C-alpha positions, -999 to +999 in steps of 0.1 A: +027-481+441+042-496+406+060-462+408+095-462+415+115-431+436+149-423+426+173-393+439+195-382+412+226-357+415+231-332+393+265-320+395+263-287+378+242-268+404+219-288+420+202-318+431+169-331+415+147-354+433+130-376+402+101-398+404+104-427+378+073-450+365+081-484+375+117-497+368+117-476+335+134-441+326+099-423+325+099-397+346+068-385+359+074-360+386+106-339+394+116-310+422+148-290+420+165-289+452+193-263+451+215-255+488+238-224+489+269-242+484+254-253+450+253-218+436+281-202+415+292-171+418+272-157+392+238-173+402+215-171+427+177-188+440+156-186+417+130-173+440+152-138+443+140-131+409+109-129+427+109-121+464+134-102+486+150-136+502+174-116+521+166-129+559+163-164+546+201-161+535+206-146+566+191-172+585+212-185+611+209-227+596+210-247+567+183-235+539+171-251+508+154-240+477+128-262+467+125-251+429+096-256+405+081-290+404+066-310+374+042-342+373+031-354+348-008-346+338-014-386+341+002-386+377-011-356+398-022-367+428-016-374+467+005-411+459+029-391+437+034-360+462+037-379+490+063-401+466+083-372+461+084-359+489+097-394+505+127-380+484+130-346+497+125-358+536+154-384+528+175-352+517+168-326+541+175-351+570+207-364+555+219-328+544+207-312+583+184-289+562+171-265+588+147-244+566+131-247+529+119-219+509+105-216+471+079-203+450+042-220+445+019-208+421-019-205+412-027-214+387-035-179+366-014-150+360-043-125+372-047-129+413-078-115+416-096-151+404-076-163+439-083-126+462-101-151+491-072-173+488-046-151+490-065-130+519-066-161+542-025-172+531-020-136+539-044-132+573-032-167+590+001-184+578+022-153+573+054-163+585+075-141+614+092-111+605+128-123+611+122-148+582+094-130+561+104-124+523+087-101+507+077-095+470+099-071+453+085-038+448+086-040+411+064-073+412+043-068+446+009-073+447-011-070+487-024-101+495-043-089+520-073-072+505-099-062+530-129-063+505-115-102+497-121-117+533-142-150+527-170-151+546-159-182+561-122-198+557-131-234+546-145-218+512-108-204+508-089-232+520-111-253+494-095-229+465-061-233+476-038-255+449-034-289+461+008-279+465+002-253+484-024-270+511+003-298+512+026-270+520+005-258+549-004-295+562+031-294+570+037-258+588+046-241+558+039-201+563+040-174+533+059-143+527+045-106+523+029-099+490+024-124+456+041-121+423+026-124+387+049-146+372+044-140+332+069-164+319+045-195+335+013-179+334+010-182+377+003-161+406+032-171+426+034-167+467+068-176+485+068-206+508+087-210+541+087-242+560+114-247+592+124-281+596+121-278+633+082-266+632+070-298+607+042-312+629+048-342+649+029-368+625+049-356+599+082-353+614+078-392+626+068-403+587+099-384+575+124-396+598+111-431+591+118-423+553+151-409+561+159-444+582+147-463+549+170-444+528+201-450+550+192-491+548+191-481+507+151-490+505+137-469+478+162-443+471+196-443+449 
C-alpha cells in the first residue's frame, strides 16, 4: 500500500502508465498506452510487427494499444498489477476507449513449452472474426494443435502467465496464431479487450477508479 500511482504524459508518441515506490522517483512498473492519434506518419502500432491488425484499425470506435509492461522483479505481484490497471482504467474511461489490444507473452521462444495453454486460448478465447487479428504469415504458429489438447482445462489455465490470466478475467480474447519474439525471447499472442465486454464486477471497479481520478485521488 506504500505504492503511489502516477500517470505521466509522454508528449512525443504515447502515454506511459508508471507506478512509483512510495513518494520516491523510483519506477517499479510501467505500461505504454498508444492511440492512433499518437502515431506519426512514419510509425505504426508495435503489434503490427507481429500480427495483421487491419480489422482492429477498421473498428468503428476508439482503439488503444497496450504496449509492453515491465515490472521490477521485487514488485511482481497482484497488488502491483491492480494498481497499474487502475491507472489504465482511469485513462480508458476518461478518453472513451472502446477497444484495447496488444501483445501478451509466454516466457520462452519455444511454443512447445506452452502448447496446452495455447490450445486452450485458441479453443475457448478466440476473438470474433470481425475483430480477430492474425499472426503475419511469416511468423504464424498454429495454436490449435490437436495433439496438444489438455486432459482438463484447469491444468492449461494454471500454466498461463499471470498477466494473460488477468486479461482473461476482464473478458479478453485472443487473435489467430502465436508469434516467436526472438528479441525478447518470448512467445506472443495478441490480446483484444472490448470495453463494453468488461464483466460487470470489473466495470464497476474501473468506473469507481475513473471517478476517483477525476477528483484527483491517486492519479496525477
